VEXVEX-867105 format. One record per atom (N, C-alpha, C): residue in three letters; x, y, z. Coordinates in steps of 0.02 Angstrom, whole numbers, padded with zeros to 5 digits, always signed. Example, Ala and Ser with C-alpha at 12.3 -4.5 7.8 and 13.67 -1.06 7.14 Angstrom:
ALA+00660-00284+00390/ALA+00615-00225+00390/ALA+00660-00165+00390/SER+00642-00112+00354/SER+00684-00053+00357/SER+00645+00002+00394/
//
This chain:
UNK+06061+08978-02067/UNK+06100+08918-02055/UNK+06063+08873-02008/UNK+06065+08813-02021/UNK+06040+08765-01973/UNK+06099+08720-01958/UNK+06139+08738-01910/UNK+06200+08702-01899/UNK+06224+08704-01829/UNK+06290+08697-01818/UNK+06317+08698-01751/UNK+06387+08724-01751/UNK+06410+08737-01689/UNK+06478+08760-01681/UNK+06525+08700-01685/UNK+06584+08712-01712/UNK+06634+08659-01715/UNK+06683+08669-01658/UNK+06709+08614-01632/UNK+06757+08618-01578/UNK+06817+08576-01594/UNK+06865+08572-01547/UNK+06923+08531-01558/UNK+06960+08517-01495/UNK+07023+08511-01501/UNK+07070+08481-01456/UNK+07063+08498-01383/UNK+07055+08534-01348/UNK+07046+08543-01278/UNK+07064+08612-01258/UNK+07047+08631-01198/UNK+07060+08699-01174/UNK+07134+08717-01181/UNK+07147+08777-01208/UNK+07215+08802-01212/UNK+07254+08777-01271/UNK+07228+08730-01311/UNK+07265+08705-01368/UNK+07273+08759-01421/UNK+07219+08794-01437/UNK+07221+08848-01485/UNK+07204+08913-01449/UNK+07246+08963-01459/UNK+07233+09030-01431/UNK+07237+09081-01487/UNK+07183+09118-01496/UNK+07180+09169-01548/UNK+07173+09237-01515/UNK+07217+09283-01532/UNK+07217+09350-01502/UNK+07169+09397-01537/UNK+07171+09460-01517/UNK+07126+09511-01545/UNK+07145+09526-01617/UNK+07094+09547-01655/UNK+07104+09563-01726/UNK+07130+09634-01734/UNK+07174+09644-01783/UNK+07200+09709-01802/UNK+07184+09720-01875/UNK+07155+09778-01892/UNK+07136+09791-01962/UNK+07196+09787-02008/UNK+07184+09755-02067/UNK+07237+09747-02116/UNK+07210+09764-02186/UNK+07166+09814-02189/UNK+07134+09833-02252/UNK+07059+09835-02244/UNK+07024+09842-02300/UNK+06951+09845-02299/UNK+06923+09776-02284/UNK+06888+09770-02228/UNK+06858+09707-02206/UNK+06908+09650-02207/UNK+06969+09664-02183/UNK+07022+09614-02176/UNK+07059+09627-02111/UNK+07082+09574-02079/UNK+07114+09580-02014/UNK+07169+09527-02009/UNK+07216+09540-01964/UNK+07263+09486-01946/UNK+07258+09475-01871/UNK+07268+09412-01851/UNK+07259+09391-01781/UNK+07317+09346-01761/UNK+07348+09358-01704/UNK+07401+09313-01681/UNK+07371+09247-01657/UNK+07408+09193-01670/UNK+07385+09125-01653/UNK+07441+09088-01618/UNK+07422+09050-01566/UNK+07470+09004-01535/UNK+07436+08936-01527/UNK+07474+08883-01542/UNK+07447+08815-01538/UNK+07495+08773-01497/UNK+07469+08737-01448/UNK+07509+08689-01409/UNK+07481+08620-01421/UNK+07520+08569-01403/UNK+07500+08500-01418/UNK+07438+08480-01379/UNK+07389+08449-01412/UNK+07330+08423-01375/UNK+07351+08368-01327/UNK+07308+08355-01280/UNK+07320+08300-01234/UNK+07326+08234-01273/UNK+07377+08194-01255/UNK+07386+08130-01286/UNK+07427+08131-01350/UNK+07444+08192-01375/UNK+07486+08196-01435/UNK+07557+08211-01415/UNK+07605+08170-01436/UNK+07675+08182-01417/UNK+07699+08249-01443/UNK+07740+08284-01403/UNK+07771+08345-01426/UNK+07813+08330-01488/UNK+07813+08377-01535/UNK+07851+08366-01596/UNK+07812+08331-01650/UNK+07750+08311-01637/UNK+07709+08279-01687/UNK+07676+08330-01733/UNK+07649+08307-01790/UNK+07615+08354-01836/UNK+07551+08382-01804/UNK+07536+08444-01822/UNK+07476+08475-01796/UNK+07414+08439-01822/UNK+07368+08417-01778/UNK+07308+08381-01801/UNK+07263+08426-01844/UNK+07231+08394-01892/UNK+07185+08431-01936/UNK+07129+08464-01896/UNK+07103+08429-01845/UNK+07049+08457-01805/UNK+07071+08519-01767/UNK+07135+08524-01751/UNK+07161+08584-01719/UNK+07158+08643-01769/UNK+07173+08629-01832/UNK+07167+08681-01883/UNK+07095+08704-01891/UNK+07048+08658-01889/UNK+06978+08677-01893/UNK+06956+08718-01832/UNK+06983+08701-01774/UNK+06967+08740-01714/UNK+06994+08811-01720/UNK+07052+08817-01752/UNK+07080+08884-01763/UNK+07033+08925-01806/UNK+07008+08895-01861/UNK+06961+08931-01904/UNK+06899+08951-01865/UNK+06874+08906-01823/UNK+06814+08921-01783/UNK+06827+08980-01736/UNK+06884+08979-01702/UNK+06898+09032-01654/UNK+06910+09099-01688/UNK+06942+09098-01747/UNK+06949+09160-01785/UNK+06880+09188-01803/UNK+06835+09143-01823/UNK+06767+09165-01839/UNK+06731+09195-01779/UNK+06743+09168-01720/UNK+06713+09195-01660/UNK+06738+09266-01646/UNK+06804+09276-01654/UNK+06832+09343-01643/UNK+06804+09392-01695/UNK+06801+09371-01758/UNK+06772+09415-01809/UNK+06700+09434-01792/UNK+06661+09384-01770/UNK+06591+09396-01756/UNK+06582+09446-01699/UNK+06617+09435-01644/UNK+06607+09476-01585/UNK+06644+09542-01588/UNK+06707+09541-01610/UNK+06748+09602-01608/UNK+06740+09644-01670/UNK+06744+09613-01729/UNK+06746+09652-01791/UNK+06677+09667-01819/UNK+06629+09622-01810/UNK+06562+09632-01837/UNK+06512+09654-01783/UNK+06535+09656-01721/UNK+06495+09681-01665/UNK+06430+09643-01656/UNK+06431+09577-01667/UNK+06372+09536-01653/UNK+06365+09530-01577/UNK+06308+09549-01549/UNK+06300+09549-01476/UNK+06312+09480-01445/UNK+06338+09479-01384/UNK+06354+09414-01352/UNK+06293+09371-01338/UNK+06233+09400-01336/UNK+06174+09360-01323/UNK+06145+09329-01387/UNK+06175+09345-01445/UNK+06153+09315-01508/UNK+06189+09248-01517/UNK+06151+09197-01534/UNK+06179+09130-01541/UNK+06212+09122-01609/UNK+06277+09104-01608/UNK+06313+09092-01670/UNK+06307+09019-01689/UNK+06286+09006-01750/UNK+06276+08938-01773/UNK+06312+08929-01840/UNK+06349+08876-01845/UNK+06392+08863-01903/UNK+06352+08835-01961/UNK+06364+08864-02020/UNK+06334+08837-02082/UNK+06383+08795-02121/UNK+06446+08818-02124/UNK+06496+08783-02164/UNK+06564+08799-02135/UNK+06609+08749-02137/UNK+06678+08759-02116/UNK+06723+08714-02157/UNK+06783+08740-02174/UNK+06832+08699-02210/UNK+06902+08718-02188/UNK+06948+08670-02196/UNK+07017+08682-02179/UNK+07060+08634-02220/UNK+07117+08661-02245/UNK+07162+08618-02284/UNK+07233+08644-02277/UNK+07279+08598-02269/UNK+07350+08615-02266/UNK+07374+08637-02335/UNK+07419+08686-02338/UNK+07449+08707-02401/UNK+07504+08659-02422/UNK+07530+08621-02376/UNK+07581+08570-02390/UNK+07576+08519-02334/UNK+07632+08495-02311/UNK+07631+08451-02253/UNK+07614+08491-02191/UNK+07576+08462-02144/UNK+07559+08499-02082/UNK+07622+08515-02042/UNK+07624+08573-02011/UNK+07683+08591-01971/UNK+07688+08545-01910/UNK+07748+08537-01885/UNK+07759+08497-01825/UNK+07758+08542-01765/UNK+07724+08519-01713/UNK+07722+08557-01651/UNK+07790+08553-01617/UNK+07810+08605-01581/UNK+07876+08605-01549/UNK+07881+08555-01493/UNK+07942+08536-01477/UNK+07953+08487-01423/UNK+07931+08515-01355/UNK+07930+08581-01349/UNK+07905+08613-01288/UNK+07876+08681-01308/UNK+07834+08707-01265/UNK+07803+08772-01279/UNK+07747+08766-01330/UNK+07742+08816-01374/UNK+07687+08819-01421/UNK+07711+08843-01489/UNK+07667+08836-01537/UNK+07680+08853-01606/UNK+07647+08920-01621/UNK+07685+08968-01648/UNK+07658+09034-01662/UNK+07647+09045-01736/UNK+07593+09079-01753/UNK+07578+09094-01823/UNK+07532+09156-01825/UNK+07516+09177-01885/UNK+07470+09234-01894/UNK+07414+09212-01940/UNK+07353+09226-01920/UNK+07294+09212-01961/UNK+07272+09276-01996/UNK+07269+09274-02061/UNK+07245+09330-02101/UNK+07174+09314-02122/UNK+07127+09355-02099/UNK+07056+09341-02111/UNK+07026+09395-02156/UNK+06981+09374-02200/UNK+06948+09422-02244/UNK+06873+09406-02245/UNK+06833+09458-02238/UNK+06760+09451-02241/UNK+06738+09454-02313/UNK+06699+09405-02336/UNK+06677+09402-02405/UNK+06604+09426-02413/UNK+06563+09413-02364/UNK+06494+09436-02369/UNK+06462+09437-02300/UNK+06410+09477-02293/UNK+06371+09477-02231/UNK+06301+09503-02245/UNK+06255+09480-02204/UNK+06186+09505-02207/UNK+06170+09538-02140/UNK+06125+09586-02142/UNK+06105+09621-02081/UNK+06030+09616-02071/UNK+06011+09616-02008/UNK+05940+09617-01989/UNK+05933+09665-01931/UNK+05892+09716-01941/UNK+05882+09767-01890/UNK+05948+09799-01868/UNK+05992+09809-01917/UNK+06055+09842-01903/UNK+06108+09799-01872/UNK+06096+09734-01863/UNK+06144+09688-01833/UNK+06161+09633-01884/UNK+06225+09615-01888/UNK+06245+09561-01934/UNK+06208+09497-01916/UNK+06174+09467-01965/UNK+06137+09406-01953/UNK+06170+09345-01985/UNK+06216+09357-02031/UNK+06253+09301-02062/UNK+06315+09330-02095/UNK+06368+09290-02098/UNK+06429+09313-02131/UNK+06469+09254-02157/UNK+06514+09269-02205/UNK+06559+09220-02233/UNK+06629+09249-02235/UNK+06679+09210-02215/UNK+06748+09235-02212/UNK+06796+09180-02230/UNK+06857+09200-02248/UNK+06910+09151-02261/UNK+06970+09168-02217/UNK+07013+09119-02207/UNK+07071+09126-02163/UNK+07132+09095-02198/UNK+07188+09130-02198/UNK+07252+09103-02220/UNK+07299+09104-02160/UNK+07329+09047-02146/UNK+07375+09042-02089/UNK+07446+09046-02116/UNK+07486+09091-02087/UNK+07554+09102-02110/UNK+07603+09099-02052/UNK+07662+09073-02067/UNK+07719+09078-02023/UNK+07770+09121-02060/UNK+07780+09183-02038/UNK+07819+09230-02077/UNK+07783+09244-02141/UNK+07817+09235-02198/UNK+07785+09246-02263/UNK+07760+09181-02294/UNK+07768+09125-02259/UNK+07750+09060-02287/UNK+07678+09041-02268/UNK+07638+09027-02319/UNK+07569+09005-02307/UNK+07570+08930-02291/UNK+07540+08912-02235/UNK+07540+08842-02216/UNK+07471+08810-02218/UNK+07418+08850-02218/UNK+07351+08821-02218/UNK+07299+08873-02240/UNK+07243+08848-02263/UNK+07187+08891-02284/UNK+07123+08864-02254/UNK+07078+08909-02236/UNK+07013+08889-02209/UNK+06960+08939-02228/UNK+06899+08920-02219/UNK+06843+08965-02232/UNK+06783+08941-02193/UNK+06733+08984-02188/UNK+06673+08964-02153/UNK+06618+09016-02159/UNK+06559+08996-02142/UNK+06502+09042-02139/UNK+06461+09025-02078/UNK+06429+09076-02050/UNK+06389+09067-01989/UNK+06331+09115-01990/UNK+06282+09100-01949/UNK+06227+09146-01940/UNK+06221+09162-01866/UNK+06194+09221-01853/UNK+06182+09243-01784/UNK+06107+09247-01773/UNK+06083+09213-01722/UNK+06012+09210-01707/UNK+05999+09248-01642/UNK+05955+09297-01644/UNK+05943+09337-01585/UNK+05905+09296-01532/UNK+05912+09314-01468/UNK+05884+09272-01415/UNK+05808+09266-01417/UNK+05773+09314-01447/UNK+05701+09309-01452/UNK+05679+09258-01505/UNK+05720+09251-01557/UNK+05703+09207-01612/UNK+05726+09136-01600/UNK+05780+09127-01562/UNK+05810+09062-01555/UNK+05762+09007-01531/UNK+05721+09019-01479/UNK+05674+08966-01458/UNK+05626+08944-01513/UNK+05605+08992-01555/UNK+05560+08974-01609/UNK+05597+08933-01662/UNK+05660+08950-01675/UNK+05700+08914-01724/UNK+05712+08842-01702/UNK+05724+08833-01638/UNK+05741+08767-01612/UNK+05681+08724-01595/UNK+05622+08753-01591/UNK+05562+08714-01581/UNK+05564+08671-01519/UNK+05561+08605-01529/UNK+05558+08558-01472/UNK+05628+08531-01454/UNK+05679+08569-01466/UNK+05747+08546-01449/UNK+05753+08536-01374/UNK+05795+08489-01353/UNK+05804+08478-01281/UNK+05839+08538-01249/UNK+05831+08548-01184/UNK+05865+08603-01151/UNK+05941+08598-01159/UNK+05974+08655-01162/UNK+06047+08656-01168/UNK+06078+08620-01108/UNK+06128+08579-01123/UNK+06163+08543-01070/UNK+06131+08477-01050/UNK+06083+08452-01090/UNK+06050+08389-01072/UNK+06062+08336-01126/UNK+06122+08335-01154/UNK+06137+08284-01205/UNK+06134+08214-01174/UNK+06108+08165-01212/UNK+06108+08096-01187/UNK+06179+08075-01168/UNK+06186+08041-01113/UNK+06251+08020-01089/UNK+06274+07959-01129/UNK+06333+07966-01161/UNK+06363+07912-01199/UNK+06438+07911-01185/UNK+06468+07853-01189/UNK+06540+07846-01180/UNK+06567+07801-01235/UNK+06557+07822-01298/UNK+06579+07784-01355/UNK+06655+07787-01361/UNK+06684+07733-01388/UNK+06757+07730-01395/UNK+06782+07778-01449/UNK+06740+07798-01494/UNK+06760+07844-01548/UNK+06699+07879-01576/UNK+06710+07926-01624/UNK+06654+07965-01651/UNK+06612+07927-01702/UNK+06634+07866-01721/UNK+06597+07830-01772/UNK+06599+07755-01757/UNK+06541+07725-01755/UNK+06534+07652-01749/UNK+06513+07625-01816/UNK+06553+07581-01845/UNK+06537+07553-01911/UNK+06483+07501-01904/UNK+06429+07510-01942/UNK+06375+07460-01943/UNK+06383+07412-02001/UNK+06408+07438-02058/UNK+06417+07395-02116/UNK+06470+07427-02161/UNK+06515+07386-02186/UNK+06567+07410-02232/UNK+06575+07360-02288/UNK+06578+07387-02349/UNK+06589+07344-02408/UNK+06626+07384-02460/UNK+06686+07363-02475/UNK+06727+07398-02525/UNK+06739+07471-02506/UNK+06719+07516-02550/UNK+06732+07588-02541/UNK+06674+07624-02506/UNK+06630+07586-02473/UNK+06572+07617-02441/UNK+06565+07591-02370/UNK+06539+07634-02328/UNK+06523+07611-02260/UNK+06462+07649-02234/UNK+06428+07617-02188/UNK+06373+07647-02151/UNK+06391+07643-02077/UNK+06387+07699-02043/UNK+06404+07700-01972/UNK+06356+07743-01933/UNK+06369+07746-01869/UNK+06327+07786-01824/UNK+06372+07830-01781/UNK+06352+07892-01774/UNK+06391+07940-01736/UNK+06387+07926-01661/UNK+06444+07933-01627/UNK+06446+07926-01555/UNK+06484+07983-01524/UNK+06486+07985-01458/UNK+06522+08038-01423/UNK+06539+08016-01352/UNK+06584+08054-01322/UNK+06605+08044-01253/UNK+06577+08103-01213/UNK+06528+08089-01171/UNK+06493+08143-01136/UNK+06537+08182-01089/UNK+06591+08151-01065/UNK+06635+08185-01018/UNK+06687+08229-01052/UNK+06687+08230-01118/UNK+06736+08270-01156/UNK+06702+08333-01182/UNK+06718+08393-01155/UNK+06685+08454-01178/UNK+06699+08471-01251/UNK+06752+08440-01280/UNK+06763+08451-01351/UNK+06708+08419-01392/UNK+06680+08365-01368/UNK+06629+08328-01405/UNK+06558+08348-01386/UNK+06546+08355-01322/UNK+06480+08376-01298/UNK+06487+08445-01268/UNK+06474+08495-01308/UNK+06479+08565-01286/UNK+06420+08582-01241/UNK+06433+08600-01179/UNK+06377+08614-01133/UNK+06336+08675-01151/UNK+06359+08715-01201/UNK+06320+08773-01222/UNK+06275+08758-01282/UNK+06277+08695-01306/UNK+06238+08677-01365/UNK+06181+08630-01347/UNK+06128+08632-01387/UNK+06071+08587-01378/UNK+06067+08536-01434/UNK+06126+08521-01465/UNK+06128+08477-01523/UNK+06199+08449-01530/UNK+06208+08404-01577/UNK+06273+08373-01590/UNK+06322+08427-01615/UNK+06382+08427-01587/UNK+06431+08479-01604/UNK+06462+08466-01672/UNK+06486+08520-01703/UNK+06522+08514-01765/UNK+06586+08473-01758/UNK+06616+08476-01698/UNK+06676+08436-01685/UNK+06662+08362-01696/UNK+06606+08338-01671/UNK+06589+08267-01678/UNK+06574+08251-01751/UNK+06541+08295-01786/UNK+06525+08282-01857/UNK+06589+08276-01898/UNK+06635+08323-01889/UNK+06698+08321-01927/UNK+06740+08261-01905/UNK+06740+08246-01841/UNK+06778+08188-01817/UNK+06752+08124-01848/UNK+06686+08118-01853/UNK+06657+08058-01883/UNK+06675+08052-01957/UNK+06675+08109-01993/UNK+06694+08108-02063/UNK+06767+08088-02071/UNK+06811+08115-02029/UNK+06882+08098-02033/UNK+06893+08024-02017/UNK+06856+07999-01968/UNK+06862+07929-01949/UNK+06840+07884-02007/UNK+06786+07903-02040/UNK+06763+07863-02097/UNK+06817+07860-02151/UNK+06851+07917-02163/UNK+06904+07918-02213/UNK+06962+07872-02193/UNK+06979+07873-02129/UNK+07036+07832-02107/UNK+07019+07757-02110/UNK+06955+07739-02104/UNK+06935+07669-02110/UNK+06935+07647-02183/UNK+06908+07690-02227/UNK+06903+07671-02298/UNK+06970+07677-02334/UNK+07013+07723-02312/UNK+07078+07732-02344/UNK+07132+07733-02289/UNK+07145+07678-02256/UNK+07191+07677-02199/UNK+07263+07694-02218/UNK+07280+07687-02282/UNK+07349+07700-02303/UNK+07360+07773-02322/UNK+07309+07814-02320/UNK+07314+07883-02342/UNK+07304+07931-02284/UNK+07340+07987-02286/UNK+07332+08039-02235/UNK+07281+08091-02258/UNK+07250+08124-02211/UNK+07199+08175-02226/UNK+07234+08242-02237/UNK+07220+08274-02294/UNK+07249+08339-02309/UNK+07202+08396-02294/UNK+07137+08383-02293/UNK+07089+08436-02280/UNK+07020+08407-02272/UNK+06975+08448-02245/UNK+06907+08425-02234/UNK+06860+08486-02238/UNK+06800+08474-02262/UNK+06749+08525-02262/UNK+06683+08494-02239/UNK+06642+08534-02207/UNK+06577+08510-02183/UNK+06525+08565-02193/UNK+06470+08546-02223/UNK+06413+08592-02232/UNK+06355+08565-02192/UNK+06328+08606-02147/UNK+06274+08583-02103/UNK+06209+08615-02126/UNK+06165+08574-02154/UNK+06104+08599-02184/UNK+06047+08606-02134/UNK+06047+08564-02082/UNK+05995+08565-02031/UNK+06027+08551-01964/UNK+05996+08573-01911/UNK+06021+08557-01845/UNK+06024+08480-01837/UNK+06079+08456-01812/UNK+06088+08384-01802/UNK+06073+08368-01729/UNK+06018+08332-01718/UNK+05995+08320-01650/UNK+06031+08260-01619/UNK+06027+08256-01553/UNK+06055+08198-01518/UNK+06014+08135-01529/UNK+05948+08143-01536/UNK+05903+08086-01541/UNK+05859+08096-01603/UNK+05852+08045-01646/UNK+05890+07982-01644/UNK+05963+07992-01664/UNK+06006+07946-01643/UNK+06077+07953-01660/UNK+06087+07958-01735/UNK+06125+08007-01758/UNK+06135+08015-01831/UNK+06175+07957-01861/UNK+06159+07942-01923/UNK+06196+07893-01962/UNK+06245+07930-02007/UNK+06297+07894-02028/UNK+06347+07920-02075/UNK+06353+07871-02132/UNK+06345+07896-02194/UNK+06357+07856-02253/UNK+06416+07886-02290/UNK+06468+07847-02301/UNK+06530+07873-02331/UNK+06549+07831-02392/UNK+06573+07865-02444/UNK+06599+07831-02504/UNK+06667+07861-02521/UNK+06713+07818-02541/UNK+06781+07840-02555/UNK+06799+07830-02629/UNK+06835+07880-02657/UNK+06866+07870-02722/UNK+06941+07880-02713/UNK+06976+07896-02766/UNK+07049+07898-02763/UNK+07075+07954-02719/UNK+07044+08013-02722/UNK+07071+08072-02688/UNK+07030+08099-02631/UNK+06970+08073-02620/UNK+06928+08102-02568/UNK+06877+08051-02544/UNK+06848+08067-02486/UNK+06794+08028-02458/UNK+06735+08075-02448/UNK+06678+08058-02477/UNK+06617+08098-02469/UNK+06575+08068-02413/UNK+06548+08112-02371/UNK+06511+08090-02312/UNK+06444+08125-02309/UNK+06392+08087-02296/UNK+06326+08115-02283/UNK+06305+08096-02212/UNK+06281+08145-02174/UNK+06253+08132-02108/UNK+06177+08130-02114/UNK+06148+08075-02093/UNK+06076+08065-02101/UNK+06041+08059-02034/UNK+05981+08088-02031/UNK+05940+08083-01971/UNK+05867+08083-01993/UNK+05829+08036-01967/UNK+05759+08029-01987/UNK+05753+08023-02063/UNK+05800+07987-02093/UNK+05801+07972-02165/UNK+05814+08033-02208/UNK+05836+08088-02179/UNK+05852+08148-02217/UNK+05925+08165-02208/UNK+05956+08193-02260/UNK+06025+08216-02255/UNK+06026+08283-02219/UNK+06061+08285-02163/UNK+06063+08347-02123/UNK+06130+08383-02128/UNK+06182+08348-02151/UNK+06248+08378-02160/UNK+06287+08338-02212/UNK+06333+08372-02245/UNK+06374+08340-02296/UNK+06447+08361-02286/UNK+06493+08314-02298/UNK+06563+08330-02290/UNK+06605+08298-02344/UNK+06665+08326-02352/UNK+06715+08297-02396/UNK+06782+08295-02360/UNK+06814+08239-02362/UNK+06881+08231-02333/UNK+06930+08222-02391/UNK+06978+08267-02396/UNK+07026+08265-02450/UNK+07089+08228-02427/UNK+07113+08184-02469/UNK+07169+08140-02451/UNK+07234+08165-02482/UNK+07289+08156-02446/UNK+07354+08172-02475/UNK+07371+08123-02531/UNK+07409+08146-02582/UNK+07428+08101-02637/UNK+07466+08040-02612/
//
């Protein structure tokens, strides 16, 4: 994988508990979600919060269930999330409880340690399925990581930016737009101090923003992102998005090459 970790809403918004075996290479995990900062209580759960849930479930699977050592760097290859119907509403107070059912679909090993895996997640409240997600990641051992990253900047040295949003539109015409990715350096959701590259949170946020600009009358039902190469801070990545009736396709470009691709699915 040449990718990054995805993030979301802020500390304490998503809490994922320990995994309990639920069959062969399947587990269930307790989940609690509280309203992100700035979101009124009782509002619908944000899509990015659902993606953060998938990411955190993947972290638990990697460390607890697959025994990937903590010094191995987890890097995201692909992530997706979609509501099964309308997104649930967060409670007026407290938090929202659910259960994540996770299943491992494939894994590779290197020297007896899991080096890559793919899993899916179904989120349920009681017996009702409310959302589905999936993802794949690779684990890079600490001896290999410097060679993989080459001339990457030191971790925690992201260029300081204070953009108003994750996407600045450079040109828009009809169902197409070209924009540039931005971030808020003081927000750990956007600039992860443990990463030496643009976070998955920012990539997905930019894709979602492109969809809301091109189809302002439509709500987002789901999103997927595939990260083909590490997305560097410099030069700032561009976003090219095209919309049709049911989805918005997004390409993230850097140095004239496509480094990530996404799809934003729209509600009918």
